[in-house]
KEPALO-305376 format. One record per residue (C-alpha): residue in three letters; x, y, z. Coordinates in steps of 0.2 Angstrom, whole numbers, plus 5000, padded with zeros to 4 digits. Each point is the difference from the previous one (the first is absolute). Layout:
N
ala	X	Y	Z $
...
***
This chain:
372
met	4819	5221	5108 $
tyr	5003	4983	5004 $
leu	5020	5004	4996 $
val	5000	5015	5012 $
arg	4994	4989	5014 $
tyr	5013	4989	4995 $
ile	5015	5010	5001 $
ala	4993	5008	5016 $
ser	4998	4984	5009 $
leu	5018	4995	4995 $
leu	5007	5018	5007 $
leu	4989	4997	5014 $
leu	5010	4981	5004 $
leu	5016	5007	4997 $
leu	4997	5014	5012 $
ala	4995	4987	5012 $
leu	5016	4989	4996 $
cys	5010	5015	5003 $
ser	4994	5005	5016 $
ala	5001	4982	5006 $
glu	5019	4999	4995 $
ala	5002	5017	5008 $
ala	4991	4994	5017 $
glu	5010	4983	4998 $
ser	5018	5009	5005 $
trp	5008	5001	5015 $
pro	5012	5013	4998 $
met	5008	5002	5019 $
phe	5003	4992	5016 $
arg	4982	4998	5006 $
gly	4992	5004	4986 $
gly	4995	5019	5001 $
pro	5007	5016	5009 $
ala	4990	4997	5015 $
leu	5008	4983	5002 $
leu	4982	4990	5004 $
gly	5006	4983	4994 $
val	4984	4997	4990 $
thr	4997	4997	4982 $
ser	4986	4998	4987 $
ala	5009	4986	4991 $
ser	4994	4981	5004 $
leu	5009	4985	5002 $
pro	4996	4981	4997 $
ala	4991	4989	5013 $
gln	5017	4989	4997 $
leu	5017	5007	4995 $
lys	5013	4992	4990 $
leu	5018	5005	4998 $
leu	5003	5007	4983 $
trp	5018	5006	5002 $
ser	5015	5003	5012 $
phe	5014	5010	4995 $
lys	5017	5000	5010 $
thr	5009	5014	5007 $
gly	5017	5001	5010 $
gly	4993	5003	5016 $
ala	4987	5001	5012 $
ile	4984	5010	4994 $
lys	4992	5012	5013 $
ser	4992	5011	4987 $
ser	4984	4999	4993 $
ala	4993	5001	4982 $
ala	4994	5015	4990 $
leu	4990	4993	4985 $
ala	4995	5008	4985 $
asp	4999	4996	4980 $
gly	5005	4984	5001 $
arg	5015	5001	5009 $
ala	5006	4998	5019 $
phe	5012	5011	5010 $
ile	5008	4993	5016 $
gly	5018	5004	5008 $
ser	5011	4987	5008 $
ser	5013	5000	5013 $
asp	5013	4996	4988 $
gly	4998	5017	4997 $
his	4990	5002	4983 $
leu	4982	5006	4995 $
tyr	4995	4987	4986 $
ala	4985	5002	4988 $
leu	4993	4984	4995 $
asn	4987	4996	4987 $
ser	4984	4994	5011 $
thr	4995	4988	4988 $
asn	5015	4988	5001 $
gly	5011	5008	5012 $
gln	5015	5003	4986 $
pro	5009	5014	5004 $
leu	4999	5017	4991 $
trp	5014	5009	5007 $
thr	5010	5001	5017 $
phe	5007	5017	5009 $
lys	5015	4998	5014 $
thr	5003	5012	5015 $
ala	5011	4999	5013 $
gly	4990	4992	5014 $
pro	4986	4987	5002 $
val	4983	5007	4993 $
glu	4986	4996	5013 $
ser	4991	5016	4995 $
ser	4984	4996	4990 $
pro	5001	5010	4984 $
leu	4986	5012	4994 $
leu	4994	5002	4982 $
leu	4995	5016	4993 $
asn	5000	5009	4984 $
gly	5011	4987	4990 $
arg	5011	5001	5014 $
val	5004	4987	5014 $
phe	5008	5009	5017 $
phe	5007	4990	5014 $
gly	5012	5001	5014 $
ser	5017	4990	5005 $
ser	5010	4997	5015 $
asp	5013	5010	4991 $
ala	4990	5016	5005 $
phe	4994	5005	4983 $
leu	4985	5003	4994 $
tyr	4998	4993	4981 $
ala	4989	5004	4986 $
leu	5001	4989	4985 $
asp	4993	5000	4983 $
ala	4986	4986	5002 $
ala	5002	4993	4984 $
thr	5020	5000	4997 $
gly	5006	5001	5018 $
lys	5011	5014	4995 $
leu	5004	5012	5016 $
val	4991	5016	4998 $
trp	5005	5007	5018 $
lys	5006	4996	5016 $
tyr	4997	5010	5015 $
glu	5012	4996	5016 $
thr	4994	4999	5018 $
gly	5011	5000	5016 $
asp	4996	4982	5002 $
lys	4992	4984	4994 $
ile	4983	4999	4993 $
leu	4989	4984	5004 $
gly	4982	5008	4997 $
ser	4992	5001	4984 $
pro	4998	5018	4992 $
asn	4981	5009	5000 $
trp	4996	5013	4989 $
val	4988	5015	5000 $
lys	4993	5010	4986 $
ser	5006	5019	5005 $
ala	4994	5017	4990 $
gln	5018	5000	4991 $
ala	5004	4982	4998 $
asn	4999	4982	5008 $
trp	5011	4999	5016 $
leu	5007	4985	5007 $
leu	5000	4996	5018 $
val	5013	4987	5008 $
gly	5007	4996	5018 $
ser	5018	4999	5003 $
tyr	5012	4993	5014 $
asp	5006	5018	5002 $
phe	4983	5003	5010 $
lys	4993	5010	4985 $
leu	4986	5000	4989 $
his	5004	5007	4983 $
cys	4988	5006	4988 $
val	5008	5001	4983 $
ala	4994	5006	4982 $
ala	4997	4984	4991 $
asp	5007	5008	4983 $
thr	5015	5007	5005 $
gly	5003	4992	5016 $
lys	5004	5017	5010 $
ala	4995	5002	5019 $
val	4984	5007	5002 $
trp	5000	5001	5019 $
thr	5007	4989	5015 $
tyr	4993	4997	5017 $
glu	5011	4993	5013 $
ser	4993	4986	5014 $
gly	5009	4995	5015 $
asn	5006	4982	4992 $
tyr	4999	4987	4987 $
ile	4987	5001	4987 $
asn	4997	4981	4995 $
gly	4983	5000	4992 $
ser	4992	5009	4985 $
pro	4989	5017	5003 $
ala	4984	5000	4996 $
val	4989	5014	4992 $
ala	4983	5005	5001 $
asp	4991	5017	5001 $
gly	5015	5011	4996 $
gln	5009	4993	5014 $
thr	5013	4984	5003 $
ala	5001	4991	5016 $
phe	5014	4989	5004 $
gly	5007	4989	5016 $
gly	5017	4999	5005 $
cys	5013	4994	5011 $
asp	4997	5014	5011 $
ala	4984	4995	5006 $
val	4989	5013	4993 $
leu	4987	5001	4986 $
his	5004	5015	4990 $
val	4986	5007	4990 $
ile	5009	5014	4987 $
ser	4992	5013	4987 $
leu	5005	4996	4983 $
ala	5001	5017	4993 $
asp	5013	5006	5010 $
gly	5008	4985	5012 $
lys	4994	5009	5016 $
gln	4993	4990	5016 $
ile	4982	4998	5002 $
lys	5000	4988	5015 $
glu	5010	4989	5007 $
val	4993	4987	5011 $
pro	5010	4989	5012 $
ala	4998	4980	4994 $
gly	5006	4992	5016 $
ala	5014	4990	4991 $
tyr	5010	5000	4984 $
val	4991	4998	4984 $
ala	5009	4989	4986 $
gly	4984	4997	4989 $
ser	4991	5012	4989 $
val	4985	5010	5006 $
ala	4984	5000	4991 $
leu	4988	5016	4998 $
ala	4983	4999	4999 $
asn	4986	5013	5004 $
asn	5013	5011	5011 $
his	5004	4984	5009 $
ala	5016	4992	5001 $
tyr	5003	4981	5001 $
phe	5016	4992	5006 $
gly	5010	4987	5013 $
his	5014	5004	5009 $
tyr	5015	4989	5009 $
glu	4992	5001	5018 $
asn	4986	4987	4994 $
glu	4984	5012	4997 $
phe	4992	5004	4983 $
gln	4992	5018	4999 $
cys	4987	5010	4993 $
ile	5004	5019	5001 $
asp	4988	5015	4996 $
ile	5014	5011	4993 $
thr	4986	5014	5000 $
glu	4999	5000	5019 $
gly	5018	4993	5003 $
lys	4994	4986	5011 $
lys	5000	4981	4999 $
val	4981	4993	4998 $
trp	5004	4981	5003 $
gly	5015	4989	5003 $
tyr	4999	4981	4998 $
lys	5011	4989	5009 $
asp	5000	4979	4999 $
his	5017	4993	5003 $
asp	5016	5008	5005 $
phe	5008	5000	4984 $
pro	5004	5015	4990 $
tyr	4990	5008	4983 $
phe	5013	5002	4985 $
ser	4987	4997	4988 $
ser	4990	5013	4989 $
pro	4982	5001	5003 $
ala	4986	4998	4986 $
val	4986	5011	5002 $
leu	4980	4997	4995 $
lys	4985	5008	5005 $
asp	4997	4990	5013 $
arg	5016	4990	5006 $
val	5019	5002	5001 $
leu	5012	4985	4998 $
phe	5015	4999	5003 $
gly	5015	4987	5004 $
gly	5010	4997	5017 $
arg	5015	4993	5007 $
asp	4990	4988	5010 $
lys	4997	4989	4986 $
gln	4982	5008	4994 $
leu	4991	5009	4988 $
his	4988	5011	5010 $
cys	4983	5007	4994 $
val	4992	5013	5011 $
asn	4984	5010	4998 $
arg	5007	5018	4993 $
ala	4987	5010	5014 $
asp	5006	4993	5014 $
gly	5015	4989	4998 $
gln	4990	4985	5005 $
met	5007	4983	4993 $
leu	4989	4991	4989 $
trp	5010	4986	4994 $
ser	5019	4994	5000 $
phe	5009	4987	4992 $
ala	5016	4993	5005 $
thr	5014	4995	4992 $
arg	5017	4992	5003 $
gly	5011	5015	5000 $
lys	5000	5018	5001 $
val	4990	5011	4988 $
asp	5010	5016	4995 $
ser	4994	4999	4983 $
ser	4985	5011	4998 $
pro	4982	4993	4996 $
val	4992	5005	4983 $
val	4981	4999	4998 $
cys	4993	4996	4982 $
gly	4980	4997	5001 $
asn	4995	4986	5013 $
lys	5019	4995	5002 $
val	5015	5005	5010 $
val	5017	4995	4994 $
val	5017	5002	5012 $
gly	5017	4991	5000 $
ser	5007	4993	5018 $
asp	5017	4996	5007 $
asp	4995	4982	5001 $
gly	5004	4999	4981 $
ser	4982	5001	4993 $
ile	4988	5012	4992 $
tyr	4982	4999	5005 $
met	4984	5005	4992 $
val	4985	5000	5013 $
ser	4982	5005	5001 $
leu	4997	5018	5003 $
asp	4984	4997	5009 $
thr	5007	4986	5013 $
gly	5016	4998	4999 $
lys	5001	4981	4994 $
glu	5016	4994	4988 $
leu	4995	5000	4981 $
trp	5015	4996	4993 $
ser	5018	4998	5005 $
tyr	5017	4997	4992 $
glu	5017	4997	5010 $
ile	5015	5006	4992 $
gly	5011	4995	5014 $
gln	5010	5015	5005 $
pro	4991	5018	5009 $
val	4988	5011	4990 $
asp	5003	5017	5006 $
ser	4996	5009	4985 $
ser	4980	5006	4996 $
pro	4989	4994	4988 $
ala	4996	5008	4983 $
val	4985	4995	4992 $
ala	4995	5005	4981 $
asp	4994	4992	4985 $
gly	4993	4985	5011 $
arg	5018	4998	5005 $
leu	5009	5001	5016 $
ile	5020	5005	4999 $
ile	5010	4997	5016 $
gly	5018	4997	5006 $
ser	5009	4989	5012 $
asp	5014	5000	5010 $
asp	5007	4986	4989 $
gly	5004	5013	4987 $
ser	4983	4997	4989 $
val	4987	5007	4993 $
tyr	4984	4991	5000 $
cys	4987	5002	4987 $
phe	4982	4991	5003 $
gly	4984	5001	4990 $
ala	4986	4989	4993 $
lys	5009	4983	4991 $
pro	5001	5005	4983 $
lys	4987	4991	4987 $
***
């Protein structure tokens, strides 16, 4: 009986470890399909630089993390796969344009867009090309995904004004939806719908089943960042200095937040009671999710186009002042910072107690607890 209990305990421990490991991945931009920017992973109170890796161009892309590997694009036209423990390169893949798109990891493949107008699918283990899908112009945003009745579908916006839905297995088009201008951000996915804002100053809400429009809500100005979706509400900022909450069922604005006359390019992090986003007013803002009233703001010395990530009671974000910041979720007080010296437009990726982020200096940086 003792042996049975012992084996059962070991099995439970292994299951717990496997579950913890699965929860510690960051497989795509903003962490998941709704683009909420929140993770259950934690970070130590003080971070140390564990490694850095130099590419040949500025890094606007954000990392995808899973299974001890980090995937990230560079303006030198490559996608890099790195060992997330020591930063050593595992493989690289070259495209014909800068890679600002953040990669998506799904079923052993990595998907990303390039300024050469192609959406790529690679084998995540080897970096070998599986397929590529051509749009009519550059792709800057990250692909998203949805599980349909038949297979997994990918969603990606392009500067050809179109949102493309593509079969993940084959790279064949499923449907396309045409907007009125460039699509710069990533489409958010929730409740059978996808939503995105574009340079046509409209919030588009689309049925995932057939690509047909459900709602079209005037945004007031063009939307450069990505929308976050939670409980049939869309959260995003725009170029005319306002951050908004839109009820997509009713098709109307619930609230708007204006602080200074500067645009919002950062994508938000959305929790049950608050929303966080960066601004070109050089601040990280935290507002009440119910009414948009300010709870606190944190001042940096440069514009904040980087999108914040919430991990526990901490928030991490980059700034154009060349620094990465970690602040208290409750108070907005600075807990830690690291000066790189060049703008940080890349957004944080957090998993396994580590923070990985890129910089305009062309390097990928990994921070975590000091090794024992």
